[in-house]
N, C-alpha and C positions, 0 to 999 in steps of 0.2 A: 547359817547366817553368820556374817562376822560382826561381833560385837564391838571390838576395838583392837588397835595394834599399838605396842609399845615398844621403845627401843632404850635400852639400859646398859650403861649410862648413855646420856644424849649429847655428850661432849667428851673427848679424849685428845691427849697430846701423845704424839708417837715420834721417836727420833730413830734415824738410821735404820738398822735391820730389825728393830724391836717390833714386837707385836702386842697389841692390847685387845684382850677379850670383850666383846659387846654382845649382848643378848637381844635378839629379835623375838617378840611373843606375840601370838595372835589369839585372842579369846574367840572360840567357835562354838556354836550351838547347832544341833540337828537331831530331829526326833528320831531317825534310824541310826544316828552316829556317824561322826566323821571317821574316815578309815584311812590307812596308809595304802597307796596304790602306785602303780608304776605307769609311767607314760611311754608312748611309742618310742620316744627317743632314748629310753632307758632311765630318764630321770624319776624322781619320786615326788608324790603328793602328800601331804600339803606343801606348797612352795610359796616362798615369799622373795619378791624381786625388789632391788633398790637401785636407785639412779643417782648420779652426781648432778646437783641441780645446776642447770644451765648448759649441759652437755648431752650426748648420746651415750655416755659411758654407763654401763650397768653392771650389776653383779647380783648375787642371790643365794639363798639357802633353802635346804630341804628341812621342813619342821617335823618334830616328833612331840608325842603327848608327854608332857611334864607336870601337869596338875589337873584334877578333876577327871571326868569321864569323857568317852566319845561324844556323848549327847550334850555335854556342857563342860568343855576343858580349854585348858591352856596348852597350845601347841608352840614350842620354842626351838631356836638354834642359836648357837654360839659362833660368832664370826670373829677370826683373829684379824683384826684391823692394822694395816702397815702404815707407815709415814707416807707412802705413795698415794693414800686415799685422801691426801689434803684437800680439804674443801667441805661442803656441806651436802649431805646425803639425805635422801628421803625414800620411805617405803612407797613404791609406786604401783605394785602389783601384788595380788595374792590370788592363788588357785587351790582349790580343795574338792574333795568329791565324798560323798557318803556311801552307806552300805547299800542304798537303793540306786546307786550310779547317777544320782543327781550331782550336778557339777556347779561350783561356785567359782565365778572368774570375775574379780572386781579390781578396780584401782581405788585404793583407799584415799579418802580426802586428805590432803596436806594439813597437818597441825604440828604443834610442838612435840607432840608424843611420838609421831612418825618420822622425826628428823634426827640426823646425827651429825655434829660438827666435828671435824677432825682437823686438829693443827699437826701437821707434818713438818719436821725439821730434819736437816741434814740427810736428804733424801737420796736414795740409790737410784742409778740411771744405767742404761746399757746401750752400747752401740753393736751394731752386727752388720757384716759385709760378707759378699760372697765372691769367691775366686775360683775358676775365671769368671769373668762378667763381660759378656754372656757365656753361659756354657754351651759348648758346641756338642751336640749329641748327647751320649750318656757317659761321658768320661768322669773322672773323679772331680768332686766338687767340695771345696773347703768352706766352711762357716767359721768366721773369726771375728772378734771384736774385743770389748773391753767393759768391764763393769767398774763403776766409780760413784763417788758422791758429788751430787750437782754443785753443792756450795763450795766445796774445796778442790774439787777435780782429783782427789786422791783415789787411787785404785783400791778396789775392795779384793784383797789378795787371799789365797788359800780358802776360798769360799766354794762349798759344795753347790753345784748348778745342776740344771736339767737341760739336756738336748732333746728335741723331739722333731718328728716329721710326720706330715699329714695330719689325720685326725687324733693322733696321741697327743698332740698339743692341746685339745680342748675336750675330749672325750674319755679319757681314762685317768684313773689316779696314777700319779707317777711319783717315783723316788729319785733322788739326785744320782746321775750317772757320769758326772765330770766334775772337775775342780778347777778354779781359776789359778793362775800362776801368782806369783808374789806381787806383781804390778797390776793384778786385775784383769789382764789380757786371757784370752781362751782361744782355743781352735779346736775343730773337729773336721776330719776328711771322711766323706762318704765315697766308697769306691766307685759307685755308679750314681751320677747325679740324675735328678729328674725335676719337673716344674712343680712339684707338691710343695705345700707350706712347710717351712722350717722354722723353728723357735728355739730360743735358749731363755732360761730365766732362773730365778731363785724361788724356789717352792716354799709355800706355807700351808699349814693344815686346811683341809678343804671342808667346807660345810655340806657338800654333796657327795654322794655315793659313787658318782662316776666322772665328775669333772674335776681336773686339777685347779688350783689357785696358786698365784704368785705374788710375790712382794713386788717384783719387777720383772717384765719379760719383753722381748723383742721377738717379732715374727714377721716373716715376709716370704713371698714366693721368688725364687731365683728366676732371673732373665735366661731364657733357653732358646737357642736357634737349632732347631732339628737338624739331623741328617737323613737323607733319603737315597736309597739305592733304587734303580728302575732298570729293567731288562724286558725286552719283548720276546715272546716266543717264536715269532716270525718276523723277519725284516723285508722279506719281498713276498707280495701276495697279489691275487687277483682282486678286482674290485668286489666290495661286499664281503670278503673273506673275514673271519673272526681272528683278531690280534688280541692277545692276553699280555698285559704288562703286569709284572709282579715286582715286589721289593720289600724292603723292610724301613719303617721310620723308627728312629732313635731320638730321644727316649720314646719308649712305647706308649706313653700316655698322649702323644701328639698324633691322633688318628683323624683329625679334621683336615682331610687332604682333597685335594682337586687335580684334575688333569687339565693341562693348558696345551694348546697348539700354537705354533708359530704361524701367523698369517700376515703375510708381507713383513713388516718389521716389528710387529706387535704380538706379543704372548696373550692369547684369549683362552678364557676357560670354555671348554667344550664339554657336552653331555656325554656320560659314560656310565656303565654298570660298574659299581664300586662295592667291594666286599672286604671288610676288615676282619682279620684273623687275630691269632694270639701272637703276643710278645711284638706288637708292631707290624706284623706282616700284613700286606694288602694285596688285592687282585683287581685289576681294571680290565674290562672287556670293552673293545671298541671293534667297529666293522667299517673301515675307510671305503668309500665308493668312488671318490675322484682319483683317477690317475695322476700320479706325480710322485715326487719326493716328498713326504710329509715328516714333520718334525714335532715330537711331543716332549713334555716334561712334566713331572709330578712335583706339586707345590703344597707346602704347609702355610697357609696365609696367615698374616699377622699384621695388627695395625702399626706396628713398628718395623719399618723396612729393615732394621738391623736384625730382626729375629725372624724372617722368612726363611723357611727351609725350601731348598730347591735341588732337584736331582740332576744328574747328568741327562744330556739330550739322548733321546731314543729316535732313531730315524727308521721309517718304514717307507719302501718303495712299493707303489701301487701300479701294477702293469697296465699297459693299454688293453683294450678289448681283444687285440691280436696275441696277447699273451707276453710281449716284451715290456720291460720297465719303461715308462715315459721318459724321454730325456728332460732334464731340467725339472721344473716343477716347484724348485725352490723350497720355500715354507709355506706354500700356498694352502688354501684352505680345504674344501671338501666335506663331506658330511660324515661326521664321526659319532656312531652311536646315537643318531637323531639329532646332534648339536653341530652348529657351524655350518655355513653354506659357502657358495662361491668356489674360488679356486681358480688356478691358472689353467687356461685351455690347452689342450694338445697342441704342441707346436710343430711347425712345418712351413715349406715355401708358399707364399701366397699365390692365388689363382691368377691375378691380373699381370703380375711380371711374367708369369710362365706364358701366358697368350701373347704378350707383347714380344718376348723373346723368340717365340714359335714363328710369328709373322715376320720378323726380321730375318730369320733364317731362310724362309721361303722366298723373300725379294731377293737376298743375296744369291740364293740357288738359281733363281730365274735369270739374273744377270749373267751368271757364269754359263749358263746354257746358251745364251744369245752371243756371248763373246766366243764361245767355242764354235758356233754356226758360222760366225763371220770369219774365223780364221781356218775353216775347212779348205784343204789344198784344191786348186783348179786342175782341170785335166793336163795342162801343159806343165803342171809342177810349181806354178807360181802362186 
């Protein structure tokens, strides 16, 4: 049972990179005793959450027993409040469990005791950009930017900072691994880029055993246009023969791929058996049935046309039933692994012109025969 929650002090003023300690306490009672426990995400209970009033911005802290007993005690955490917390915060969530694995999960009622007013001045800020933008494939990616003070624009020089990638930005305690230049600028190059989250920030002490906390931080995903290779194991086949297209997608996290076929002047997605392998490798199996010259490509789709990855065109010639490749066929359809229908017909001379041509030849031949008979010599040689 939650008896009450308090925040002390309930109002602080913070400037620049300074930090002011604030204690959040929860008075909990339980017959079997409140216990410290681990959550599936690695966090610990009891846990208290805070929210900046009027926004979706949240933070929180893991509590430990600081007074009394597990059956009737005070659980507290110290939060090092930065100037970037400017505004009014309130305790909006509390989770705890007891020795019998009963779970308390409540949103405390707002009151003066559950609020913290922060007056932050000379607040730090940070900009971050990626080069190149977009990143093509998995080439080098540079993260660069500048730490500065919002009110003056002055750079925060020679400041220890933290560069992170993917889940280390939010899940693991971190130490500074970089320093700003004298003018507050920074840069770091990753030899192989990817589309995972990148972050850079100024670390502050964390009230969590697994999650870092920042005075100020910037985080974003690079824009990436994947590169794709594509090659068919057979380029001339009989109808219904299996063709395997293989290749590699870079960066290797971009495995949402599809096979497209040129039908007329339009590339259309066709059904195929797709297998994703390690390090971006893929394998696509098709069985084209319609004779003709068929053209395929492998695509990593994206809502942003500038970030669509497209392979080179793979050409497969499907022979006629007699065994020879069909002339033409263009980028016509055909049935591919059960997807896509239609296609160009087998081409050749039409029947009607042949009949008409044959009739004309017969008429001409008859005329010549008549002419020859008329010109046959007479017995007297005339």
